[in-house]
C-alpha positions as CSV (number, residue, x, y, z in Angstrom):
1,M,278.8,200.1,314.6
2,P,276.9,203.0,316.4
3,D,278.4,205.5,313.9
4,S,277.2,203.3,311.0
5,L,273.7,203.0,312.5
6,S,273.6,206.7,313.1
7,F,274.6,207.5,309.5
8,T,271.9,205.1,308.2
9,R,269.3,206.8,310.3
10,R,270.3,210.2,309.1
11,A,270.3,209.0,305.5
12,L,266.8,207.6,305.9
13,R,265.6,210.8,307.4
14,V,267.0,212.7,304.4
15,V,265.4,210.3,302.0
16,G,262.1,210.6,303.8
17,K,262.2,214.3,303.6
18,C,263.0,214.2,299.9
19,V,260.1,211.9,299.3
20,A,257.8,214.1,301.4
21,V,258.8,217.1,299.4
22,L,258.3,215.3,296.1
23,V,254.8,214.0,297.1
24,S,253.8,217.5,298.3
25,C,255.0,219.1,295.1
26,C,253.0,216.5,293.1
27,A,250.0,217.3,295.2
28,V,250.3,221.0,294.6
29,L,250.8,220.3,290.8
30,G,247.7,218.2,290.8
31,I,245.7,221.0,292.5
32,V,247.0,223.4,289.8
33,R,246.1,221.0,287.0
34,V,242.6,220.4,288.3
35,S,242.0,224.1,288.7
36,A,243.7,225.9,285.8
37,P,241.7,226.3,282.6
38,A,242.7,223.4,280.3
39,T,240.6,224.3,277.2
40,T,239.5,227.5,275.5
41,G,236.3,226.2,273.9
42,P,235.4,226.6,270.2
43,Q,237.5,229.8,269.9
44,G,241.1,230.5,270.8
45,D,244.2,228.3,271.0
46,P,243.7,225.2,273.2
47,P,246.6,225.0,275.7
48,G,249.3,222.6,274.8
49,V,247.7,221.2,271.6
50,E,250.5,222.5,269.3
51,R,253.1,220.7,271.4
52,Q,250.9,217.6,271.5
53,L,250.8,217.7,267.7
54,A,254.5,218.0,267.5
55,F,254.9,214.9,269.7
56,L,252.3,213.0,267.6
57,R,254.1,213.8,264.3
58,H,257.4,212.6,265.9
59,A,255.6,209.4,267.1
60,L,254.1,208.8,263.7
61,D,257.5,209.1,262.0
62,G,258.7,206.6,264.5
63,G,256.1,204.0,263.6
64,A,253.4,204.7,266.2
65,A,250.6,204.1,263.7
66,K,251.8,200.5,263.1
67,E,252.0,199.9,266.8
68,S,248.5,201.2,267.2
69,Q,247.3,198.9,264.5
70,A,248.5,196.0,266.6
71,L,246.2,197.2,269.4
72,F,242.9,197.5,267.5
73,P,241.8,197.1,263.8
74,E,241.6,200.8,262.9
75,G,244.7,201.9,264.9
76,Y,246.8,202.9,261.9
77,F,243.9,204.7,260.3
78,F,242.6,206.5,263.4
79,L,246.0,207.8,264.5
80,H,246.6,209.5,261.1
81,A,243.0,210.7,260.8
82,L,242.9,212.3,264.2
83,Y,246.3,213.9,263.7
84,G,245.3,215.3,260.3
85,L,241.9,216.6,261.7
86,S,243.5,218.3,264.7
87,R,246.1,219.9,262.4
88,A,243.3,221.1,260.2
89,E,241.3,222.5,263.0
90,S,244.3,224.2,264.5
91,G,244.9,225.9,261.1
92,M,241.3,227.0,260.7
93,R,241.7,229.1,263.8
94,L,244.5,231.0,262.1
95,P,244.0,233.8,259.5
96,E,244.1,232.7,255.8
97,G,247.4,232.8,254.1
98,K,250.9,231.6,255.0
99,A,249.9,231.0,258.6
100,R,247.9,228.0,257.5
101,A,250.6,226.5,255.3
102,T,251.9,224.1,258.0
103,S,248.4,222.8,258.9
104,L,247.5,222.3,255.2
105,R,250.7,220.4,254.5
106,E,250.3,218.1,257.5
107,A,246.6,217.5,256.9
108,R,247.4,216.5,253.3
109,W,250.1,214.3,254.5
110,A,247.7,212.5,256.9
111,L,245.1,212.2,254.1
112,G,247.6,210.5,251.9
113,R,248.2,207.9,254.7
114,L,244.5,207.2,254.9
115,E,244.4,206.4,251.2
116,S,247.6,204.4,251.2
117,E,247.7,200.6,251.0
118,E,248.3,200.4,254.7
119,G,245.4,202.7,255.4
120,R,243.0,200.6,253.4
121,A,244.3,197.2,254.4
122,P,241.7,196.4,257.1
123,F,238.8,197.3,254.9
124,S,237.0,195.5,252.0
125,A,236.9,197.0,248.5
126,A,233.8,194.9,247.8
127,L,231.6,197.0,250.1
128,V,229.3,199.8,249.0
129,P,230.8,202.3,249.0
130,S,234.2,200.7,248.4
131,Y,236.2,200.1,251.6
132,G,233.1,200.7,253.7
133,V,231.5,203.7,255.3
134,F,234.0,203.9,258.1
135,H,237.0,204.4,255.8
136,R,235.1,206.5,253.2
137,G,233.4,208.7,255.8
138,W,236.4,209.7,257.8
139,T,238.5,210.1,254.7
140,N,235.9,212.4,253.2
141,W,235.6,214.4,256.4
142,L,239.4,215.0,256.3
143,R,239.3,215.8,252.6
144,G,236.8,218.5,253.3
145,A,239.0,219.9,256.0
146,V,241.9,220.1,253.5
147,L,239.6,222.2,251.2
148,A,238.4,224.3,254.1
149,L,242.0,225.3,254.9
150,Q,242.3,226.8,251.4
151,P,240.7,230.1,250.2
152,A,237.6,229.4,248.3
153,G,239.0,230.8,245.1
154,A,242.3,229.1,245.3
155,R,241.5,225.5,246.1
156,D,243.4,222.7,244.3
157,P,241.1,221.6,241.4
158,G,242.1,218.0,241.7
159,E,241.2,218.0,245.4
160,V,237.9,219.6,244.7
161,R,237.1,217.0,242.0
162,R,238.0,214.1,244.4
163,F,235.9,215.6,247.2
164,D,232.9,215.9,244.8
165,A,233.3,212.4,243.5
166,D,233.8,210.8,246.9
167,S,230.8,212.7,248.3
168,A,228.7,211.6,245.4
169,A,229.7,207.9,246.0
170,L,228.7,208.2,249.7
171,G,225.4,210.0,248.8
172,A,224.5,207.3,246.2
173,A,225.2,204.5,248.7
174,F,222.9,206.1,251.3
175,D,220.2,206.8,248.7
176,A,220.3,203.2,247.5
177,S,220.3,201.6,251.0
178,S,217.2,200.4,252.8
179,T,218.9,201.3,256.1
180,P,220.5,204.5,257.2
181,F,223.5,202.6,258.6
182,L,225.9,201.3,255.9
183,E,228.4,198.5,256.5
184,S,231.9,199.3,257.7
185,Y,233.0,195.6,257.4
186,P,231.2,192.8,255.6
187,G,228.1,192.0,257.6
188,Q,228.8,194.6,260.3
189,A,227.4,198.1,260.8
190,W,227.8,200.8,263.5
191,P,225.7,203.9,263.4
192,V,228.6,206.1,264.5
193,D,230.4,205.4,261.2
194,S,227.4,206.5,259.1
195,T,227.0,209.6,261.2
196,V,230.6,210.7,260.3
197,A,229.9,210.0,256.6
198,V,226.7,212.0,256.6
199,A,228.4,214.9,258.4
200,S,231.0,214.9,255.6
201,L,228.1,215.3,253.1
202,R,226.9,218.3,255.1
203,L,230.5,219.7,255.0
204,H,230.4,219.2,251.2
205,D,227.3,221.3,250.9
206,A,228.9,224.0,253.1
207,L,232.0,224.2,250.9
208,R,230.6,223.3,247.4
209,P,227.3,223.8,245.6
210,P,224.7,222.0,247.8
211,R,223.4,218.6,246.5
212,F,222.9,216.3,249.5
213,A,220.0,217.9,251.4
214,G,217.6,215.2,250.4
215,T,220.0,212.4,251.3
216,T,220.5,214.0,254.8
217,R,216.8,214.4,255.3
218,R,216.1,210.8,254.4
219,W,218.9,209.6,256.6
220,L,217.6,211.5,259.6
221,D,214.1,210.1,259.0
222,G,215.5,206.5,259.0
223,V,217.6,207.2,262.1
224,R,214.6,208.4,264.1
225,E,212.8,205.2,263.2
226,R,215.7,203.0,264.5
227,L,216.7,204.6,267.8
228,D,217.7,202.3,270.7
229,P,214.5,201.7,272.6
230,R,216.1,201.6,276.0
231,T,217.9,205.0,275.7
232,G,216.3,206.9,272.8
233,L,219.8,207.3,271.3
234,L,221.4,206.0,268.2
235,P,222.3,202.3,269.0
236,H,225.9,201.1,269.2
237,R,225.5,198.4,266.7
238,V,222.7,197.4,264.3
239,D,221.6,194.6,262.0
240,P,223.2,195.5,258.7
241,A,220.3,194.3,256.7
242,T,217.5,196.3,258.5
243,G,219.3,198.9,260.6
244,E,217.4,197.7,263.6
245,P,219.3,198.1,267.0
246,S,221.2,195.0,268.1
247,E,223.2,196.6,270.9
248,V,222.3,199.3,273.5
249,A,223.8,202.7,273.0
250,R,227.3,202.9,274.4
251,G,229.5,205.7,275.6
252,T,232.4,205.1,273.2
253,S,230.2,205.5,270.1
254,Q,227.8,208.0,271.6
255,S,230.6,210.5,272.5
256,M,231.7,210.5,268.9
257,I,228.1,210.6,267.5
258,Q,227.4,213.7,269.6
259,R,230.6,215.3,268.1
260,F,229.3,215.0,264.5
261,L,225.5,215.1,264.9
262,V,225.5,218.9,265.5
263,D,226.7,219.5,262.0
264,I,223.9,217.4,260.5
265,D,220.9,218.7,262.5
266,P,221.5,221.0,265.5
267,E,218.0,220.6,267.0
268,F,218.0,216.8,266.8
269,A,221.6,216.8,268.1
270,R,220.7,218.9,271.1
271,R,218.0,216.5,272.1
272,Q,220.3,213.6,271.7
273,Y,223.1,215.3,273.6
274,L,220.9,216.1,276.6
275,R,219.7,212.5,276.7
276,F,223.3,211.2,276.5
277,R,224.5,213.6,279.2
278,E,221.6,212.5,281.5
279,L,222.3,208.7,281.1
280,Y,226.1,208.5,280.7
281,V,227.7,211.4,282.5
282,V,228.3,210.4,286.2
283,S,230.4,211.2,289.3
284,P,231.5,207.9,290.6
285,L,232.3,208.0,294.4
286,G,231.8,211.8,294.1
287,F,234.7,212.2,291.8
288,G,233.5,213.4,288.4
289,P,232.4,214.1,285.9
290,A,233.2,211.0,283.9
291,V,231.4,209.0,281.2
292,R,230.0,205.5,281.5
293,E,230.3,203.0,278.7
294,Y,226.8,201.7,279.4
295,P,223.8,203.8,280.5
296,R,223.0,204.1,284.2
297,G,221.6,200.9,285.6
298,V,223.2,198.8,282.9
299,D,226.6,197.0,283.1
300,G,228.4,195.2,280.3
301,P,231.7,193.9,279.2
302,A,234.7,196.0,278.3
303,D,236.3,195.7,274.9
304,V,239.2,197.2,272.9
305,D,237.3,200.4,272.2
306,S,236.1,201.1,275.7
307,G,239.2,199.9,277.6
308,P,238.9,198.8,281.2
309,L,235.7,200.0,282.9
310,P,236.4,200.9,286.5
311,L,233.1,201.6,288.2
312,G,231.6,201.4,284.7
313,V,233.5,204.4,283.4
314,S,235.3,204.4,280.0
315,L,238.4,206.6,279.9
316,S,238.2,206.7,276.1
317,A,234.5,207.8,276.1
318,T,235.4,210.4,278.7
319,V,238.1,211.9,276.6
320,V,235.9,212.1,273.4
321,T,233.0,213.5,275.3
322,L,235.2,216.6,275.9
323,G,234.8,217.3,272.2
324,A,231.1,216.5,272.2
325,A,230.5,218.9,275.1
326,Q,232.6,221.6,273.4
327,V,230.7,221.5,270.0
328,E,227.4,221.7,272.0
329,G,228.6,224.8,273.8
330,D,228.6,222.9,277.2
331,A,231.7,224.8,278.5
332,P,231.3,223.6,282.2
333,L,231.4,219.9,281.2
334,A,234.1,220.4,278.6
335,G,236.3,222.3,281.0
336,A,235.8,219.7,283.8
337,L,236.7,216.8,281.5
338,A,239.8,218.7,280.2
339,N,241.0,219.3,283.8
340,H,240.5,215.6,284.5
341,S,242.8,214.8,281.6
342,E,245.4,217.1,283.0
343,L,245.2,215.4,286.3
344,A,244.7,211.7,285.5
345,G,246.5,211.8,282.1
346,L,249.9,212.4,283.7
347,P,251.1,214.8,281.1
348,V,254.8,215.3,280.5
349,G,255.8,218.5,278.8
350,T,258.9,220.2,277.3
351,P,259.2,223.5,275.5
352,W,258.6,221.6,272.3
353,T,256.3,218.7,273.0
354,K,253.6,217.4,275.3
355,R,252.5,213.9,275.8
356,Y,250.1,212.1,278.1
357,A,250.6,208.8,280.0
358,F,254.4,209.3,279.3
359,G,253.7,209.0,275.6
360,L,253.1,205.2,275.9
361,L,249.8,205.3,273.9
362,P,249.9,208.1,271.2
363,I,246.4,207.2,270.1
364,G,245.2,208.6,273.5
365,D,247.1,211.8,272.8
366,A,245.5,212.0,269.3
367,F,242.0,211.7,270.7
368,L,242.7,214.3,273.3
369,A,244.1,216.8,270.9
370,W,241.2,216.2,268.5
371,S,238.7,216.7,271.4
372,K,240.4,219.9,272.7
373,T,240.2,221.5,269.2
374,A,236.5,220.5,268.7
375,R,234.0,223.0,267.2
376,P,231.2,222.6,264.6
377,W,232.4,222.9,261.0
378,V,229.0,223.4,259.4
379,A,226.6,224.6,262.1
380,A,227.1,227.6,264.3
381,V,228.1,226.9,267.9
382,P,224.8,226.3,269.7
383,D,223.6,228.3,272.7
384,P,224.8,226.7,275.9
385,P,222.6,224.0,277.4
386,A,221.6,224.2,281.1
387,A,224.8,223.4,283.1
388,T,224.9,220.2,285.1
389,V,228.5,220.8,286.4
390,S,229.5,223.5,288.8
391,G,232.9,224.5,290.1
392,W,232.3,222.4,293.2
393,W,233.3,219.3,291.3
394,R,236.9,220.1,292.1
395,V,236.4,220.0,295.9
396,P,236.8,216.2,296.4
397,W,239.9,216.1,294.2
398,V,241.5,219.1,295.9
399,S,240.6,217.7,299.3
400,V,242.3,214.4,298.5
401,L,245.4,216.1,297.1
402,V,245.7,218.4,300.2
403,L,245.4,215.3,302.5
404,V,248.0,213.4,300.5
405,G,250.4,216.4,300.4
406,A,250.0,216.9,304.2
407,A,250.0,213.3,305.2
408,V,253.6,212.6,304.2
409,W,254.7,215.1,306.8
410,V,252.8,213.6,309.7
411,P,255.2,210.8,310.7
412,G,258.2,213.2,310.9
413,G,256.0,215.7,312.9
414,M,255.0,213.0,315.3
415,R,258.6,212.0,315.9
416,R,259.6,215.6,316.6
417,W,256.7,216.0,318.9
418,R,257.6,212.8,320.9
419,R,261.2,213.9,321.1
420,A,260.2,217.4,322.4
421,R,257.8,215.9,324.9
422,G,260.5,213.5,326.1
423,R,262.9,216.3,326.6
424,A,260.3,218.3,328.5
425,E,259.4,215.4,330.8
426,A,263.1,214.7,331.5
427,A,263.6,218.4,332.5
428,V,260.8,218.4,335.1
429,P,262.7,216.6,338.0
430,L,265.7,218.9,337.5
431,S,263.5,222.0,337.8
432,A,261.7,220.6,340.8
433,G,265.0,219.8,342.6
434,R,266.1,223.4,342.4
C-alpha cells in the first residue's frame, strides 16, 4: 500500500510538471503572437494568408459553404465571395503573367459559385436590380477583381462584356431610385450593401472607360442627407422607401462600409473612418483595441452578424475593422487587431495550411484572410491618420501571460520550500547538541 501511494504521488508530480511546462509554453507562445508582426499592410505578403487560403479551398471542397449557409442567410455566398476576393488580392500583389494564374483561376471559380443556383437561392429575382443589391454588388466587385488580374490588353472579352452590363444594371438602378440605398431583400435595405455596389462602379471606371461619375456623385449626395443622426455615420438599416435611418450605425456594418468607402470618396471616407474609430474602437478592461457593435454609451442585442457581445464587443466587427484600418493607412490599429487575432483566434498551422479556432468556423478564416489582404483597389492608400494605438497596448496582455506562465510553478516551489525549511529545522537540534 505505501509503495502504491508513493507511486501515485510521483505520477501526480510528473503530470503536474508536464502541465506546468505546457501552460508556460502556451504563455510564451501567446507573448510571441501578441508581439510579432501579423500583417504587412497594403504592400507585401501577409503572413500565413496563403496557407489560410489553402485551408479554405479544402474546406469549401468539403462542403463548408453549405454548412455556413445553415448559420446565416448569406453563408454560402459570403464564404465563396471572400475566398475569391482574397485570392484576387493575393494575386494582384504578384507580377503580371504566370504568377497570377492560380489566383485568377480560383477567383473565377469563386465567381462561378456566386452565380450558381445555390449562390442566388436566398435572393429575389424580382428586385431591381435582379437578386438585389447585396448579390449584384458583391458579385460585380469580384468580377472586377477577375478583370484586374488580367493584363489590360488581354482580358477575356466575355468577362469584359458581362462586367460592363452588370455595372450598367447597377448604375441604372441607382439612377432610378429615390433613395441611395437599394433593397437586398424585398422590403429590406442596408446601406453597407449599396456601398459595396457603388464601389464596384468606381472599380469599373478604373478598369474601363468611365461612365458612372454622375451616379457616384448623386449617391454620395443622398448618403450625406441620410446619415445616422446619433453618430453621423451611415446607418445600419434604413426604410427601403425613403432611405431614412431606422437603426443606429453598428460595428458589423460600419467596419465593412469603411473598407469600401475609401474607393468611392477618400475625403468623405476619412471623416467617416475617424468618427467610427472614435465611437466604436475601445479597450475593455484595459485589453484592447477591440470594436463595439454599438457606439459608446449605447447597448443593444446581439444577432447572427455580430455574434455574442462580451462587454459590448463584436468579434466579427473587430476582425473586419482590421481591413478597414489597413485601407485607411492606420497601421498601428491594423497591426494591433491582427495581433489580437493571432492570440485569441487560436490558430493551428501546418507547413501547408493555417486555420483559426481549430477550423470550426471557416467563415471566420475567410473574413480574416480578406481583412489581412486589404488595400484600396481604386484610390491610393491615404496618408496615415493620427495614431490612437501605441505599442503599450500589449502590456496588459503580456503581463497576464507572464503571470499565468509563472503561476503554475508556484505550488511546486512552495512545496520544495516547505520541505527544505522542514529539513533545516530538523537539523538545528543535532547541531546544537554537538
